[in-house]
Phi, psi and omega in degrees: 000132182288156184297326183286328178287319176301318179296314176297318177299321183296313177301316179295317176298313187299308177300323179294317180288329174293312187300315185290321182276331181246343181100168190291334182297321175297316178297320176295328174293323178289324178298311179298323177291328176293320178306305186301314178289323172304321174291315185281330183307320184292349181259005181264121193281091175262346186296327174301319180281345184250003177302140180066016182260162179286160181296324175294323180291322177302308183298316178300312177303302180308317174296325179290314176290327174305304187302322177300309181292332182291317183296315181295324175294314184300317180297318178293321182287324173302317181295320181290327184250030189304316185281339183274348181261092179241152183296139181197174176099155175269164189295328181293324177294318182289325177291322183291310179303319181295316178297317177293324173299309180305303185294329172293315174298316176301313177299319182294322179285332174286336176290335182284344173295138178293152184298330176302320180295319182288307185298322184266355182058045179287353179264009175054040169286155180283157180298331178290321174294317175297317183291323183276333187241339184255338179291125190301328180295306176294327183295327174299325177285330174290339173270333187273312190298323182292332177292328173288329169300320176291316181291322183265341177258000000 
């Protein structure tokens, strides 16, 4: 099993267990946090810190900062919506939101990579992962579908 498949399975399992233990509202909150961080991330001045580094180092640094900011935003949102987040949802709703959350997070992280890494597959991703998460046509759907999952589920 390649590392990217293991990573995706880990994301899916982690988000499913979060959803089962905390409810689909918390999964929706994570999805909204990824939207917020995706919008805010372009305003964080990281270019000065990554000058002169290799493309892999730039990607890893940007991904680490993205995840740190995501954790902070999730913590602030959890604090803000504390009373409204109680466990709820049936298993299929939680599974669907988990899939959408995992795909959206993976696409968001791959969007941080310099184009050279994706075009030449220097991240050693499987062809399936490249097709479903780095291809612009599929990536648009991974960005659009989670908000409908949050609204309609």
